[in-house]
A tleap script that builds the chain and sets N, CA, C and O, in Angstrom:
source leaprc.protein.ff14SB
mol = sequence {
  NMET VAL PHE ARG SER GLU ALA VAL GLN ARG
  ARG LEU LEU ARG LEU ASP HIE VAL ILE HIE
  GLU LEU ASP GLU LEU ALA ALA LEU GLY ARG
  PRO ALA LEU ARG GLN ASN HIE ARG ASP MET
  LEU ALA VAL GLU ARG LEU LEU GLN LEU GLY
  ALA GLU ILE LEU PHE ASP ILE GLY ASN HIE
  ILE LEU SER THR ARG PHE GLY LEU ALA PRO
  GLY ASP TYR GLY GLU ILE VAL ARG GLN LEU
  LEU SER GLN ARG VAL LEU SER THR ASP LEU
  HIE GLY ARG LEU GLU GLY MET ALA GLY PHE
  ARG ASN ILE LEU VAL HIE ASP TYR MET ASP
  LEU ASP PRO GLU ARG VAL LEU ASP ALA LEU
  GLU ARG ALA PRO ARG ASP PHE ASN ALA PHE
  ALA LEU GLU ILE ARG ARG TRP LEU GLU GLY
  LYS CTHR
}
set mol.1.N position { 127.487 120.430 2.548 }
set mol.1.CA position { 127.020 119.696 3.710 }
set mol.1.C position { 127.456 120.451 4.971 }
set mol.1.O position { 128.569 120.972 5.043 }
set mol.2.N position { 126.580 120.498 5.938 }
set mol.2.CA position { 126.816 121.228 7.174 }
set mol.2.C position { 127.194 120.265 8.285 }
set mol.2.O position { 126.608 119.190 8.415 }
set mol.3.N position { 128.178 120.657 9.087 }
set mol.3.CA position { 128.565 119.851 10.238 }
set mol.3.C position { 127.431 119.857 11.258 }
set mol.3.O position { 126.898 120.909 11.610 }
set mol.4.N position { 127.078 118.675 11.720 }
set mol.4.CA position { 126.014 118.551 12.713 }
set mol.4.C position { 126.529 117.780 13.911 }
set mol.4.O position { 126.639 116.555 13.887 }
set mol.5.N position { 126.842 118.524 14.958 }
set mol.5.CA position { 127.354 117.919 16.184 }
set mol.5.C position { 126.384 116.887 16.746 }
set mol.5.O position { 126.802 115.844 17.248 }
set mol.6.N position { 125.087 117.180 16.660 }
set mol.6.CA position { 124.093 116.251 17.215 }
set mol.6.C position { 124.097 114.923 16.466 }
set mol.6.O position { 123.832 113.880 17.062 }
set mol.7.N position { 124.389 114.946 15.183 }
set mol.7.CA position { 124.470 113.696 14.414 }
set mol.7.C position { 125.662 112.862 14.883 }
set mol.7.O position { 125.574 111.640 14.997 }
set mol.8.N position { 126.763 113.533 15.149 }
set mol.8.CA position { 127.948 112.828 15.659 }
set mol.8.C position { 127.657 112.290 17.057 }
set mol.8.O position { 127.990 111.145 17.362 }
set mol.9.N position { 127.042 113.104 17.900 }
set mol.9.CA position { 126.722 112.675 19.269 }
set mol.9.C position { 125.797 111.452 19.260 }
set mol.9.O position { 125.980 110.524 20.047 }
set mol.10.N position { 124.815 111.459 18.375 }
set mol.10.CA position { 123.882 110.329 18.278 }
set mol.10.C position { 124.635 109.053 17.878 }
set mol.10.O position { 124.366 107.977 18.413 }
set mol.11.N position { 125.553 109.175 16.960 }
set mol.11.CA position { 126.343 108.008 16.542 }
set mol.11.C position { 127.285 107.546 17.659 }
set mol.11.O position { 127.517 106.349 17.828 }
set mol.12.N position { 127.819 108.494 18.410 }
set mol.12.CA position { 128.668 108.122 19.539 }
set mol.12.C position { 127.875 107.347 20.593 }
set mol.12.O position { 128.396 106.408 21.194 }
set mol.13.N position { 126.639 107.730 20.815 }
set mol.13.CA position { 125.792 106.984 21.751 }
set mol.13.C position { 125.546 105.565 21.249 }
set mol.13.O position { 125.538 104.616 22.034 }
set mol.14.N position { 125.348 105.424 19.964 }
set mol.14.CA position { 125.171 104.085 19.382 }
set mol.14.C position { 126.453 103.274 19.527 }
set mol.14.O position { 126.409 102.076 19.804 }
set mol.15.N position { 127.596 103.934 19.336 }
set mol.15.CA position { 128.882 103.255 19.518 }
set mol.15.C position { 129.049 102.818 20.972 }
set mol.15.O position { 129.565 101.731 21.231 }
set mol.16.N position { 128.623 103.645 21.917 }
set mol.16.CA position { 128.675 103.252 23.332 }
set mol.16.C position { 127.883 101.969 23.560 }
set mol.16.O position { 128.325 101.089 24.298 }
set mol.17.N position { 126.724 101.861 22.934 }
set mol.17.CA position { 125.901 100.659 23.061 }
set mol.17.C position { 126.637 99.443 22.476 }
set mol.17.O position { 126.642 98.368 23.075 }
set mol.18.N position { 127.245 99.620 21.328 }
set mol.18.CA position { 128.006 98.538 20.698 }
set mol.18.C position { 129.146 98.097 21.620 }
set mol.18.O position { 129.377 96.901 21.794 }
set mol.19.N position { 129.850 99.054 22.203 }
set mol.19.CA position { 130.952 98.733 23.123 }
set mol.19.C position { 130.437 97.910 24.302 }
set mol.19.O position { 131.047 96.913 24.689 }
set mol.20.N position { 129.322 98.331 24.859 }
set mol.20.CA position { 128.733 97.599 25.986 }
set mol.20.C position { 128.408 96.154 25.596 }
set mol.20.O position { 128.714 95.223 26.340 }
set mol.21.N position { 127.798 95.977 24.449 }
set mol.21.CA position { 127.445 94.627 23.985 }
set mol.21.C position { 128.694 93.783 23.734 }
set mol.21.O position { 128.723 92.598 24.069 }
set mol.22.N position { 129.714 94.385 23.153 }
set mol.22.CA position { 130.970 93.653 22.922 }
set mol.22.C position { 131.615 93.254 24.246 }
set mol.22.O position { 132.125 92.141 24.377 }
set mol.23.N position { 131.595 94.155 25.224 }
set mol.23.CA position { 132.143 93.826 26.544 }
set mol.23.C position { 131.418 92.645 27.172 }
set mol.23.O position { 132.045 91.768 27.767 }
set mol.24.N position { 130.089 92.625 27.037 }
set mol.24.CA position { 129.317 91.511 27.592 }
set mol.24.C position { 129.681 90.190 26.911 }
set mol.24.O position { 129.820 89.161 27.572 }
set mol.25.N position { 129.832 90.228 25.606 }
set mol.25.CA position { 130.208 89.010 24.893 }
set mol.25.C position { 131.627 88.580 25.234 }
set mol.25.O position { 131.890 87.390 25.409 }
set mol.26.N position { 132.534 89.529 25.329 }
set mol.26.CA position { 133.921 89.199 25.674 }
set mol.26.C position { 133.997 88.547 27.050 }
set mol.26.O position { 134.835 87.674 27.279 }
set mol.27.N position { 133.129 88.965 27.963 }
set mol.27.CA position { 133.126 88.409 29.319 }
set mol.27.C position { 132.770 86.924 29.336 }
set mol.27.O position { 133.076 86.226 30.303 }
set mol.28.N position { 132.132 86.440 28.283 }
set mol.28.CA position { 131.804 85.013 28.205 }
set mol.28.C position { 133.062 84.160 28.062 }
set mol.28.O position { 133.074 82.993 28.454 }
set mol.29.N position { 134.116 84.744 27.499 }
set mol.29.CA position { 135.363 84.018 27.303 }
set mol.29.C position { 135.437 83.331 25.956 }
set mol.29.O position { 134.428 82.940 25.369 }
set mol.30.N position { 136.648 83.200 25.492 }
set mol.30.CA position { 136.876 82.595 24.177 }
set mol.30.C position { 136.312 81.181 24.049 }
set mol.30.O position { 135.654 80.881 23.053 }
set mol.31.N position { 136.552 80.294 25.036 }
set mol.31.CA position { 136.031 78.922 24.877 }
set mol.31.C position { 134.508 78.887 24.721 }
set mol.31.O position { 133.988 78.155 23.879 }
set mol.32.N position { 133.797 79.670 25.526 }
set mol.32.CA position { 132.333 79.684 25.431 }
set mol.32.C position { 131.875 80.268 24.098 }
set mol.32.O position { 130.915 79.784 23.499 }
set mol.33.N position { 132.560 81.300 23.641 }
set mol.33.CA position { 132.183 81.903 22.360 }
set mol.33.C position { 132.420 80.942 21.199 }
set mol.33.O position { 131.606 80.858 20.279 }
set mol.34.N position { 133.533 80.221 21.246 }
set mol.34.CA position { 133.818 79.250 20.182 }
set mol.34.C position { 132.716 78.191 20.084 }
set mol.34.O position { 132.454 77.665 19.002 }
set mol.35.N position { 132.079 77.883 21.205 }
set mol.35.CA position { 131.044 76.841 21.254 }
set mol.35.C position { 129.660 77.339 20.855 }
set mol.35.O position { 128.748 76.539 20.646 }
set mol.36.N position { 129.498 78.677 20.746 }
set mol.36.CA position { 128.165 79.225 20.505 }
set mol.36.C position { 128.148 80.030 19.207 }
set mol.36.O position { 128.592 81.177 19.167 }
set mol.37.N position { 127.634 79.414 18.160 }
set mol.37.CA position { 127.612 80.037 16.835 }
set mol.37.C position { 126.847 81.358 16.844 }
set mol.37.O position { 127.265 82.321 16.203 }
set mol.38.N position { 125.748 81.406 17.554 }
set mol.38.CA position { 124.936 82.624 17.596 }
set mol.38.C position { 125.713 83.777 18.241 }
set mol.38.O position { 125.654 84.907 17.756 }
set mol.39.N position { 126.428 83.505 19.313 }
set mol.39.CA position { 127.227 84.553 19.957 }
set mol.39.C position { 128.361 85.017 19.041 }
set mol.39.O position { 128.684 86.205 19.001 }
set mol.40.N position { 128.957 84.090 18.316 }
set mol.40.CA position { 130.020 84.480 17.379 }
set mol.40.C position { 129.459 85.372 16.269 }
set mol.40.O position { 130.103 86.338 15.860 }
set mol.41.N position { 128.272 85.050 15.791 }
set mol.41.CA position { 127.640 85.907 14.792 }
set mol.41.C position { 127.362 87.296 15.365 }
set mol.41.O position { 127.519 88.303 14.673 }
set mol.42.N position { 126.950 87.343 16.624 }
set mol.42.CA position { 126.709 88.636 17.275 }
set mol.42.C position { 128.006 89.430 17.377 }
set mol.42.O position { 128.015 90.638 17.143 }
set mol.43.N position { 129.093 88.762 17.723 }
set mol.43.CA position { 130.394 89.439 17.796 }
set mol.43.C position { 130.753 90.010 16.428 }
set mol.43.O position { 131.126 91.178 16.316 }
set mol.44.N position { 130.640 89.191 15.396 }
set mol.44.CA position { 130.969 89.657 14.042 }
set mol.44.C position { 130.147 90.884 13.670 }
set mol.44.O position { 130.686 91.874 13.176 }
set mol.45.N position { 128.851 90.813 13.907 }
set mol.45.CA position { 127.972 91.933 13.537 }
set mol.45.C position { 128.300 93.187 14.338 }
set mol.45.O position { 128.316 94.285 13.781 }
set mol.46.N position { 128.558 93.045 15.623 }
set mol.46.CA position { 128.887 94.206 16.451 }
set mol.46.C position { 130.227 94.814 16.062 }
set mol.46.O position { 130.379 96.035 16.091 }
set mol.47.N position { 131.194 93.991 15.701 }
set mol.47.CA position { 132.473 94.523 15.222 }
set mol.47.C position { 132.275 95.302 13.932 }
set mol.47.O position { 132.835 96.384 13.757 }
set mol.48.N position { 131.475 94.745 13.030 }
set mol.48.CA position { 131.184 95.431 11.774 }
set mol.48.C position { 130.458 96.748 12.045 }
set mol.48.O position { 130.818 97.784 11.486 }
set mol.49.N position { 129.453 96.708 12.889 }
set mol.49.CA position { 128.670 97.898 13.197 }
set mol.49.C position { 129.538 98.972 13.851 }
set mol.49.O position { 129.448 100.147 13.495 }
set mol.50.N position { 130.371 98.573 14.799 }
set mol.50.CA position { 131.262 99.536 15.444 }
set mol.50.C position { 132.188 100.197 14.445 }
set mol.50.O position { 132.384 101.411 14.483 }
set mol.51.N position { 132.757 99.407 13.553 }
set mol.51.CA position { 133.650 99.967 12.533 }
set mol.51.C position { 132.899 100.928 11.619 }
set mol.51.O position { 133.409 101.998 11.285 }
set mol.52.N position { 131.704 100.554 11.221 }
set mol.52.CA position { 130.943 101.413 10.320 }
set mol.52.C position { 130.521 102.715 10.992 }
set mol.52.O position { 130.492 103.762 10.345 }
set mol.53.N position { 130.195 102.665 12.276 }
set mol.53.CA position { 129.886 103.893 13.010 }
set mol.53.C position { 131.117 104.790 13.053 }
set mol.53.O position { 131.029 105.994 12.814 }
set mol.54.N position { 132.256 104.195 13.358 }
set mol.54.CA position { 133.505 104.942 13.401 }
set mol.54.C position { 133.781 105.621 12.054 }
set mol.54.O position { 134.097 106.810 12.010 }
set mol.55.N position { 133.662 104.874 10.974 }
set mol.55.CA position { 133.921 105.447 9.649 }
set mol.55.C position { 132.883 106.500 9.275 }
set mol.55.O position { 133.210 107.492 8.624 }
set mol.56.N position { 131.647 106.290 9.682 }
set mol.56.CA position { 130.593 107.261 9.400 }
set mol.56.C position { 130.870 108.585 10.117 }
set mol.56.O position { 130.749 109.655 9.522 }
set mol.57.N position { 131.237 108.507 11.373 }
set mol.57.CA position { 131.582 109.715 12.134 }
set mol.57.C position { 132.773 110.410 11.488 }
set mol.57.O position { 132.746 111.619 11.257 }
set mol.58.N position { 133.813 109.642 11.200 }
set mol.58.CA position { 135.010 110.221 10.589 }
set mol.58.C position { 134.722 110.871 9.265 }
set mol.58.O position { 135.211 111.968 8.997 }
set mol.59.N position { 133.942 110.224 8.431 }
set mol.59.CA position { 133.610 110.781 7.124 }
set mol.59.C position { 132.809 112.071 7.260 }
set mol.59.O position { 133.034 113.024 6.514 }
set mol.60.N position { 131.875 112.105 8.207 }
set mol.60.CA position { 131.082 113.314 8.425 }
set mol.60.C position { 131.987 114.480 8.843 }
set mol.60.O position { 131.861 115.588 8.321 }
set mol.61.N position { 132.879 114.228 9.768 }
set mol.61.CA position { 133.795 115.278 10.231 }
set mol.61.C position { 134.680 115.754 9.085 }
set mol.61.O position { 134.829 116.955 8.860 }
set mol.62.N position { 135.260 114.810 8.371 }
set mol.62.CA position { 136.189 115.181 7.295 }
set mol.62.C position { 135.498 115.959 6.179 }
set mol.62.O position { 136.049 116.934 5.668 }
set mol.63.N position { 134.307 115.536 5.804 }
set mol.63.CA position { 133.634 116.208 4.688 }
set mol.63.C position { 133.071 117.561 5.088 }
set mol.63.O position { 133.141 118.510 4.307 }
set mol.64.N position { 132.515 117.670 6.289 }
set mol.64.CA position { 131.851 118.915 6.663 }
set mol.64.C position { 132.767 119.945 7.293 }
set mol.64.O position { 132.566 121.145 7.105 }
set mol.65.N position { 133.768 119.501 8.038 }
set mol.65.CA position { 134.668 120.456 8.706 }
set mol.65.C position { 135.926 120.766 7.898 }
set mol.65.O position { 136.508 121.842 8.036 }
set mol.66.N position { 136.343 119.819 7.054 }
set mol.66.CA position { 137.606 120.000 6.345 }
set mol.66.C position { 137.460 119.959 4.828 }
set mol.66.O position { 138.436 120.179 4.111 }
set mol.67.N position { 136.273 119.683 4.335 }
set mol.67.CA position { 136.039 119.636 2.893 }
set mol.67.C position { 136.767 118.499 2.199 }
set mol.67.O position { 137.108 118.605 1.020 }
set mol.68.N position { 137.006 117.422 2.914 }
set mol.68.CA position { 137.732 116.276 2.363 }
set mol.68.C position { 136.762 115.159 2.004 }
set mol.68.O position { 135.713 114.999 2.630 }
set mol.69.N position { 137.130 114.396 0.991 }
set mol.69.CA position { 136.319 113.256 0.555 }
set mol.69.C position { 137.209 112.020 0.488 }
set mol.69.O position { 137.766 111.712 -0.566 }
set mol.70.N position { 137.347 111.309 1.611 }
set mol.70.CA position { 138.198 110.112 1.615 }
set mol.70.C position { 137.749 109.113 0.569 }
set mol.70.O position { 136.554 108.920 0.346 }
set mol.71.N position { 138.724 108.479 -0.074 }
set mol.71.CA position { 138.422 107.516 -1.129 }
set mol.71.C position { 138.004 106.159 -0.617 }
set mol.71.O position { 137.313 105.421 -1.320 }
set mol.72.N position { 138.411 105.809 0.605 }
set mol.72.CA position { 138.038 104.518 1.181 }
set mol.72.C position { 138.079 104.619 2.700 }
set mol.72.O position { 138.479 105.639 3.261 }
set mol.73.N position { 137.657 103.545 3.350 }
set mol.73.CA position { 137.592 103.551 4.810 }
set mol.73.C position { 138.955 103.778 5.451 }
set mol.73.O position { 139.062 104.506 6.438 }
set mol.74.N position { 139.986 103.165 4.905 }
set mol.74.CA position { 141.322 103.329 5.462 }
set mol.74.C position { 141.790 104.771 5.416 }
set mol.74.O position { 142.490 105.242 6.313 }
set mol.75.N position { 141.402 105.452 4.377 }
set mol.75.CA position { 141.793 106.851 4.242 }
set mol.75.C position { 141.124 107.737 5.292 }
set mol.75.O position { 141.677 108.767 5.679 }
set mol.76.N position { 139.949 107.345 5.749 }
set mol.76.CA position { 139.268 108.122 6.783 }
set mol.76.C position { 140.140 108.217 8.022 }
set mol.76.O position { 140.329 109.306 8.564 }
set mol.77.N position { 140.668 107.105 8.474 }
set mol.77.CA position { 141.502 107.099 9.677 }
set mol.77.C position { 142.776 107.918 9.448 }
set mol.77.O position { 143.194 108.677 10.323 }
set mol.78.N position { 143.390 107.764 8.275 }
set mol.78.CA position { 144.608 108.530 7.978 }
set mol.78.C position { 144.330 110.031 7.952 }
set mol.78.O position { 145.119 110.818 8.475 }
set mol.79.N position { 143.218 110.429 7.349 }
set mol.79.CA position { 142.906 111.849 7.272 }
set mol.79.C position { 142.494 112.421 8.629 }
set mol.79.O position { 142.766 113.589 8.910 }
set mol.80.N position { 141.853 111.629 9.463 }
set mol.80.CA position { 141.541 112.099 10.813 }
set mol.80.C position { 142.824 112.375 11.582 }
set mol.80.O position { 142.883 113.315 12.375 }
set mol.81.N position { 143.839 111.574 11.359 }
set mol.81.CA position { 145.143 111.832 11.969 }
set mol.81.C position { 145.747 113.109 11.404 }
set mol.81.O position { 146.212 113.959 12.163 }
set mol.82.N position { 145.747 113.254 10.098 }
set mol.82.CA position { 146.390 114.424 9.482 }
set mol.82.C position { 145.681 115.723 9.846 }
set mol.82.O position { 146.299 116.787 9.821 }
set mol.83.N position { 144.403 115.656 10.179 }
set mol.83.CA position { 143.663 116.852 10.596 }
set mol.83.C position { 143.689 117.042 12.116 }
set mol.83.O position { 143.044 117.943 12.652 }
set mol.84.N position { 144.438 116.189 12.791 }
set mol.84.CA position { 144.615 116.246 14.248 }
set mol.84.C position { 143.307 116.006 15.018 }
set mol.84.O position { 143.104 116.533 16.112 }
set mol.85.N position { 142.441 115.204 14.422 }
set mol.85.CA position { 141.224 114.787 15.121 }
set mol.85.C position { 141.551 113.572 15.985 }
set mol.85.O position { 141.045 113.439 17.099 }
set mol.86.N position { 142.399 112.690 15.464 }
set mol.86.CA position { 142.838 111.495 16.190 }
set mol.86.C position { 144.318 111.591 16.531 }
set mol.86.O position { 145.099 112.227 15.822 }
set mol.87.N position { 144.681 110.949 17.627 }
set mol.87.CA position { 146.084 110.883 18.035 }
set mol.87.C position { 146.843 109.862 17.196 }
set mol.87.O position { 146.243 108.987 16.572 }
set mol.88.N position { 148.145 109.981 17.190 }
set mol.88.CA position { 149.006 109.031 16.483 }
set mol.88.C position { 148.828 107.630 17.051 }
set mol.88.O position { 148.769 106.654 16.302 }
set mol.89.N position { 148.744 107.531 18.374 }
set mol.89.CA position { 148.575 106.224 19.008 }
set mol.89.C position { 147.290 105.546 18.541 }
set mol.89.O position { 147.307 104.380 18.145 }
set mol.90.N position { 146.181 106.274 18.589 }
set mol.90.CA position { 144.911 105.675 18.184 }
set mol.90.C position { 144.903 105.364 16.689 }
set mol.90.O position { 144.369 104.336 16.274 }
set mol.91.N position { 145.476 106.223 15.899 }
set mol.91.CA position { 145.579 105.940 14.465 }
set mol.91.C position { 146.249 104.594 14.239 }
set mol.91.O position { 145.773 103.784 13.443 }
set mol.92.N position { 147.339 104.359 14.930 }
set mol.92.CA position { 148.050 103.090 14.792 }
set mol.92.C position { 147.194 101.894 15.170 }
set mol.92.O position { 147.275 100.838 14.543 }
set mol.93.N position { 146.381 102.063 16.191 }
set mol.93.CA position { 145.517 100.970 16.644 }
set mol.93.C position { 144.350 100.728 15.694 }
set mol.93.O position { 143.857 99.604 15.593 }
set mol.94.N position { 143.903 101.772 14.995 }
set mol.94.CA position { 142.747 101.650 14.105 }
set mol.94.C position { 143.121 101.394 12.649 }
set mol.94.O position { 142.255 101.131 11.815 }
set mol.95.N position { 144.399 101.471 12.355 }
set mol.95.CA position { 144.857 101.438 10.971 }
set mol.95.C position { 144.334 100.252 10.161 }
set mol.95.O position { 143.982 100.428 8.995 }
set mol.96.N position { 144.272 99.076 10.729 }
set mol.96.CA position { 143.827 97.901 9.982 }
set mol.96.C position { 142.329 97.639 10.034 }
set mol.96.O position { 141.850 96.641 9.495 }
set mol.97.N position { 141.589 98.534 10.682 }
set mol.97.CA position { 140.162 98.292 10.861 }
set mol.97.C position { 139.394 98.258 9.542 }
set mol.97.O position { 138.446 97.487 9.402 }
set mol.98.N position { 139.784 99.070 8.590 }
set mol.98.CA position { 139.075 99.097 7.304 }
set mol.98.C position { 139.164 97.736 6.622 }
set mol.98.O position { 138.163 97.221 6.123 }
set mol.99.N position { 140.342 97.166 6.600 }
set mol.99.CA position { 140.508 95.852 5.987 }
set mol.99.C position { 139.730 94.773 6.718 }
set mol.99.O position { 139.132 93.897 6.093 }
set mol.100.N position { 139.739 94.839 8.050 }
set mol.100.CA position { 139.004 93.850 8.831 }
set mol.100.C position { 137.501 93.986 8.604 }
set mol.100.O position { 136.797 92.982 8.505 }
set mol.101.N position { 137.006 95.218 8.523 }
set mol.101.CA position { 135.587 95.453 8.237 }
set mol.101.C position { 135.220 94.845 6.889 }
set mol.101.O position { 134.164 94.228 6.746 }
set mol.102.N position { 136.091 95.020 5.905 }
set mol.102.CA position { 135.825 94.464 4.580 }
set mol.102.C position { 135.798 92.938 4.608 }
set mol.102.O position { 134.994 92.319 3.912 }
set mol.103.N position { 136.662 92.336 5.400 }
set mol.103.CA position { 136.648 90.882 5.547 }
set mol.103.C position { 135.341 90.426 6.186 }
set mol.103.O position { 134.741 89.442 5.754 }
set mol.104.N position { 134.900 91.151 7.226 }
set mol.104.CA position { 133.628 90.806 7.874 }
set mol.104.C position { 132.466 90.848 6.889 }
set mol.104.O position { 131.576 89.998 6.921 }
set mol.105.N position { 132.486 91.846 6.016 }
set mol.105.CA position { 131.369 92.051 5.094 }
set mol.105.C position { 131.469 91.168 3.856 }
set mol.105.O position { 130.474 90.581 3.432 }
set mol.106.N position { 132.660 91.069 3.275 }
set mol.106.CA position { 132.786 90.438 1.961 }
set mol.106.C position { 133.390 89.038 1.976 }
set mol.106.O position { 133.103 88.237 1.087 }
set mol.107.N position { 134.210 88.734 2.954 }
set mol.107.CA position { 134.876 87.430 2.986 }
set mol.107.C position { 134.388 86.573 4.145 }
set mol.107.O position { 135.146 85.784 4.708 }
set mol.108.N position { 133.134 86.732 4.492 }
set mol.108.CA position { 132.568 86.044 5.646 }
set mol.108.C position { 132.659 84.526 5.535 }
set mol.108.O position { 132.643 83.833 6.552 }
set mol.109.N position { 132.752 84.008 4.330 }
set mol.109.CA position { 132.846 82.555 4.161 }
set mol.109.C position { 134.196 82.016 4.635 }
set mol.109.O position { 134.295 80.861 5.050 }
set mol.110.N position { 135.224 82.845 4.573 }
set mol.110.CA position { 136.566 82.420 4.951 }
set mol.110.C position { 137.041 83.078 6.243 }
set mol.110.O position { 138.242 83.118 6.514 }
set mol.111.N position { 136.123 83.586 7.029 }
set mol.111.CA position { 136.462 84.318 8.239 }
set mol.111.C position { 137.055 83.383 9.284 }
set mol.111.O position { 136.469 82.350 9.607 }
set mol.112.N position { 138.206 83.746 9.804 }
set mol.112.CA position { 138.887 82.975 10.834 }
set mol.112.C position { 138.302 83.351 12.199 }
set mol.112.O position { 138.432 84.501 12.620 }
set mol.113.N position { 137.663 82.413 12.895 }
set mol.113.CA position { 137.063 82.726 14.196 }
set mol.113.C position { 138.087 83.262 15.210 }
set mol.113.O position { 137.749 84.091 16.055 }
set mol.114.N position { 139.315 82.797 15.123 }
set mol.114.CA position { 140.329 83.287 16.063 }
set mol.114.C position { 140.654 84.759 15.810 }
set mol.114.O position { 140.916 85.516 16.744 }
set mol.115.N position { 140.636 85.146 14.559 }
set mol.115.CA position { 140.862 86.561 14.231 }
set mol.115.C position { 139.710 87.426 14.760 }
set mol.115.O position { 139.927 88.542 15.232 }
set mol.116.N position { 138.503 86.904 14.676 }
set mol.116.CA position { 137.338 87.617 15.218 }
set mol.116.C position { 137.492 87.766 16.730 }
set mol.116.O position { 137.248 88.842 17.276 }
set mol.117.N position { 137.891 86.700 17.402 }
set mol.117.CA position { 138.069 86.757 18.852 }
set mol.117.C position { 139.222 87.680 19.241 }
set mol.117.O position { 139.155 88.358 20.267 }
set mol.118.N position { 140.268 87.708 18.437 }
set mol.118.CA position { 141.355 88.668 18.687 }
set mol.118.C position { 140.831 90.099 18.579 }
set mol.118.O position { 141.160 90.955 19.400 }
set mol.119.N position { 140.014 90.345 17.562 }
set mol.119.CA position { 139.438 91.690 17.386 }
set mol.119.C position { 138.517 92.033 18.544 }
set mol.119.O position { 138.467 93.185 18.975 }
set mol.120.N position { 137.793 91.053 19.050 }
set mol.120.CA position { 136.909 91.283 20.189 }
set mol.120.C position { 137.695 91.738 21.415 }
set mol.120.O position { 137.200 92.548 22.198 }
set mol.121.N position { 138.898 91.231 21.588 }
set mol.121.CA position { 139.720 91.641 22.729 }
set mol.121.C position { 140.148 93.107 22.629 }
set mol.121.O position { 140.296 93.782 23.648 }
set mol.122.N position { 140.346 93.599 21.405 }
set mol.122.CA position { 140.834 94.971 21.205 }
set mol.122.C position { 139.729 95.991 20.966 }
set mol.122.O position { 139.837 97.141 21.391 }
set mol.123.N position { 138.688 95.578 20.300 }
set mol.123.CA position { 137.690 96.529 19.793 }
set mol.123.C position { 137.033 97.392 20.860 }
set mol.123.O position { 136.943 98.604 20.665 }
set mol.124.N position { 136.569 96.838 21.981 }
set mol.124.CA position { 135.923 97.742 22.950 }
set mol.124.C position { 136.857 98.863 23.417 }
set mol.124.O position { 136.436 100.012 23.543 }
set mol.125.N position { 138.101 98.532 23.669 }
set mol.125.CA position { 139.079 99.542 24.098 }
set mol.125.C position { 139.327 100.557 22.981 }
set mol.125.O position { 139.361 101.760 23.238 }
set mol.126.N position { 139.499 100.085 21.750 }
set mol.126.CA position { 139.783 100.983 20.630 }
set mol.126.C position { 138.571 101.840 20.268 }
set mol.126.O position { 138.713 103.031 19.993 }
set mol.127.N position { 137.379 101.236 20.269 }
set mol.127.CA position { 136.171 102.012 19.990 }
set mol.127.C position { 135.950 103.063 21.067 }
set mol.127.O position { 135.564 104.193 20.768 }
set mol.128.N position { 136.193 102.693 22.313 }
set mol.128.CA position { 136.032 103.632 23.419 }
set mol.128.C position { 137.030 104.783 23.303 }
set mol.128.O position { 136.677 105.939 23.534 }
set mol.129.N position { 138.269 104.467 22.949 }
set mol.129.CA position { 139.291 105.512 22.771 }
set mol.129.C position { 138.900 106.443 21.627 }
set mol.129.O position { 139.093 107.655 21.721 }
set mol.130.N position { 138.353 105.888 20.551 }
set mol.130.CA position { 137.886 106.704 19.437 }
set mol.130.C position { 136.791 107.660 19.914 }
set mol.130.O position { 136.843 108.860 19.643 }
set mol.131.N position { 135.801 107.120 20.625 }
set mol.131.CA position { 134.700 107.961 21.118 }
set mol.131.C position { 135.232 109.073 22.017 }
set mol.131.O position { 134.781 110.215 21.924 }
set mol.132.N position { 136.175 108.750 22.875 }
set mol.132.CA position { 136.762 109.750 23.767 }
set mol.132.C position { 137.482 110.846 22.984 }
set mol.132.O position { 137.313 112.030 23.277 }
set mol.133.N position { 138.275 110.461 22.000 }
set mol.133.CA position { 139.005 111.461 21.216 }
set mol.133.C position { 138.051 112.315 20.382 }
set mol.133.O position { 138.284 113.513 20.225 }
set mol.134.N position { 136.999 111.733 19.851 }
set mol.134.CA position { 136.019 112.513 19.093 }
set mol.134.C position { 135.293 113.479 20.024 }
set mol.134.O position { 135.082 114.639 19.672 }
set mol.135.N position { 134.912 113.012 21.204 }
set mol.135.CA position { 134.232 113.910 22.158 }
set mol.135.C position { 135.148 115.066 22.562 }
set mol.135.O position { 134.697 116.206 22.678 }
set mol.136.N position { 136.402 114.780 22.770 }
set mol.136.CA position { 137.356 115.856 23.101 }
set mol.136.C position { 137.482 116.841 21.936 }
set mol.136.O position { 137.513 118.054 22.143 }
set mol.137.N position { 137.555 116.318 20.725 }
set mol.137.CA position { 137.640 117.189 19.555 }
set mol.137.C position { 136.392 118.046 19.452 }
set mol.137.O position { 136.478 119.242 19.174 }
set mol.138.N position { 135.225 117.438 19.676 }
set mol.138.CA position { 133.973 118.203 19.626 }
set mol.138.C position { 133.952 119.328 20.654 }
set mol.138.O position { 133.482 120.429 20.365 }
set mol.139.N position { 134.452 119.057 21.839 }
set mol.139.CA position { 134.487 120.093 22.879 }
set mol.139.C position { 135.306 121.289 22.444 }
set mol.139.O position { 134.982 122.427 22.784 }
set mol.140.N position { 136.347 121.042 21.704 }
set mol.140.CA position { 137.189 122.136 21.215 }
set mol.140.C position { 136.601 122.872 20.027 }
set mol.140.O position { 137.081 123.945 19.663 }
set mol.141.N position { 135.565 122.309 19.417 }
set mol.141.CA position { 134.982 122.893 18.212 }
set mol.141.C position { 133.635 123.555 18.441 }
set mol.141.O position { 133.139 124.274 17.573 }
set mol.142.N position { 133.040 123.319 19.604 }
set mol.142.CA position { 131.702 123.880 19.847 }
set mol.142.C position { 131.749 125.025 20.816 }
set mol.142.O position { 130.712 125.610 21.130 }
savepdb mol mol.pdb
quit
C-alpha cells in the first residue's frame, strides 16, 4: 500500500467539518441537548464519525509509512505515539477514544447521555489537536 497524502488531507477536511458540527451542537448547552433526542443522536453520530476518521488516518499512516498493522483501534493511538506522529499529551487525551467509539457503536442501548455530553465537551478540542499534529507531521514528510 502506498502512502497518499491527498487521502489523509481529504479525511482531515471531513474531520474539520465534524468538529464544526460538534461545536455548533455544544453551543446549544447541556440542558437543551438533554431535551432534544435528535440533537443527542447527532452528537453520538458525530463523535463516532470523528473517532473513525481519526483511526482511519492513523491506520493509513501506520500501514503505509511504517509497515505496521495495528490489531485494534486503541493500538493505533499507541503506535502513532511510538512513531512520533502524535505527542505524549495528545496520546493521553485520545487513549480512551477506542473504547468510547466501541460503546457508541455496540452498546448504544446502555449509553449514558452524560458520558456523551462529557465527550462532546472534549472532542472538538481533541479532534482539532489531532488534525493539527497530523498536518504538522505531513509537512515534515512531504
